[in-house]
C-alpha positions in Angstrom: -166.9 -17.4 4.0 -163.4 -14.3 4.1 -163.0 -11.6 2.1 -159.9 -10.3 1.8 -159.4 -6.2 1.1 -155.9 -5.7 -1.5 -156.6 -1.3 -3.2 -160.2 -0.6 -2.2 -161.2 -4.4 -3.4 -162.0 -6.9 -2.1 -161.2 -10.9 -3.1 -162.6 -13.8 -2.0 -161.2 -17.4 -0.5 -161.2 -18.5 -3.8 -160.0 -15.4 -6.1 -157.2 -15.6 -4.1 -156.6 -19.3 -4.5 -157.1 -19.3 -8.2 -154.9 -15.5 -7.9 -152.3 -17.6 -6.4 -152.5 -20.7 -8.0 -151.6 -19.2 -11.0 -148.8 -17.0 -9.9 -147.3 -20.7 -8.3 -148.2 -21.8 -11.8 -145.8 -18.4 -13.2 -143.8 -19.7 -10.5 -143.4 -23.0 -12.3 -143.1 -22.6 -16.0 -140.3 -19.4 -15.5 -138.5 -21.9 -13.4 -138.7 -25.6 -16.2 -137.7 -22.5 -18.5 -134.5 -21.5 -16.5 -133.5 -25.0 -15.6 -134.3 -26.1 -19.7 -131.4 -23.5 -20.0 -129.3 -24.4 -17.4 -129.1 -27.5 -19.0 -128.6 -26.0 -22.3 -125.8 -24.2 -20.9 -124.2 -26.8 -19.5 -124.1 -29.2 -22.6 -123.0 -26.4 -24.6 -120.2 -25.8 -21.5 -119.5 -29.4 -21.3 -118.7 -28.9 -25.1 -116.0 -25.7 -25.1 -114.6 -27.7 -22.2 -113.9 -30.7 -24.2 -113.7 -28.9 -27.7 -110.6 -26.7 -25.3 -109.0 -30.5 -24.5 -108.5 -30.8 -27.6 -107.2 -27.9 -28.7 -105.2 -28.4 -26.4 -103.6 -31.4 -27.1 -103.5 -30.5 -30.2 -101.4 -27.4 -29.7 -99.3 -29.7 -28.2 -99.4 -32.1 -30.8 -98.6 -29.1 -33.6 -95.3 -27.6 -31.4 -93.8 -31.0 -31.0 -93.9 -31.2 -35.6 -92.7 -27.8 -34.5 -89.6 -29.3 -32.9 -89.5 -31.9 -35.7 -89.8 -30.2 -38.8 -86.8 -27.1 -37.7 -84.2 -29.5 -37.2 -85.0 -31.7 -40.1 -86.1 -28.6 -42.1 -84.4 -25.6 -41.8 -85.1 -24.1 -45.0 -89.3 -24.4 -45.4 -89.3 -23.0 -42.1 -86.6 -20.0 -43.5 -89.1 -19.5 -46.3 -91.9 -20.0 -43.6 -91.3 -18.0 -41.1 -90.6 -14.9 -43.9 -94.2 -15.7 -45.0 -94.9 -15.1 -42.1 -93.6 -11.8 -41.1 -94.6 -10.0 -44.1 -98.5 -11.6 -42.6 -97.3 -10.1 -40.0 -96.0 -7.1 -41.8 -99.8 -6.6 -43.9 -101.6 -7.4 -40.5 -99.9 -4.9 -39.2 -100.4 -2.2 -41.5 -104.1 -2.9 -41.5 -104.4 -2.9 -38.1 -103.1 1.1 -38.0 -105.3 1.5 -40.9 -108.5 0.2 -38.8 -107.4 2.3 -35.3 -107.2 5.7 -37.2 -111.0 4.5 -39.0 -111.5 3.5 -35.5 -110.5 7.7 -33.9 -112.2 9.1 -36.9 -115.6 7.1 -36.0 -115.1 8.0 -32.6 -114.8 11.5 -33.2 -117.5 11.8 -35.3 -119.8 10.3 -33.0 -118.5 12.5 -30.0 -119.2 15.4 -32.7 -122.7 14.3 -32.9 -123.3 13.4 -29.3 -122.3 16.9 -28.8 -124.1 17.9 -31.5 -127.2 16.6 -30.1 -126.9 17.4 -26.5 -127.6 20.9 -27.7 -129.9 20.2 -29.7 -131.5 18.8 -27.1 -130.5 21.7 -25.5 -132.2 24.0 -27.5 -135.3 22.1 -28.0 -135.2 22.6 -23.8 -134.5 26.0 -24.2 -138.0 26.2 -26.8 -140.2 24.7 -24.9 -139.4 26.9 -21.5 -139.5 30.2 -23.0 -142.9 28.8 -25.5 -144.5 28.0 -21.5 -143.4 31.8 -20.6 
């Protein structure tokens, strides 16, 4: 019966085999989990590709329909264009407001970070003074 020393502890061959079996079992479980995840991801990818293909076809159909509508009903299209322009203006305004808020929040975050760094530096300074 052989033994192996590892870090001051002696292992018997049976113990080493058990450890190796446990390690291999863990690897098998990890591999099985990864295989399941890969399968799920492949399935999701195929579904997404299928949806993308359907949307591509829908876009082409919509573009053709748009051409037909423009040709057959210019007044309707003018109204739709005006509505979309108004919607675009509204969204542009909202976007500007959100950008301003984002800037403000970023500034607040930066200020808070600086204050936190200052407090941490003061804390470290106080610790070093207390140690002296």
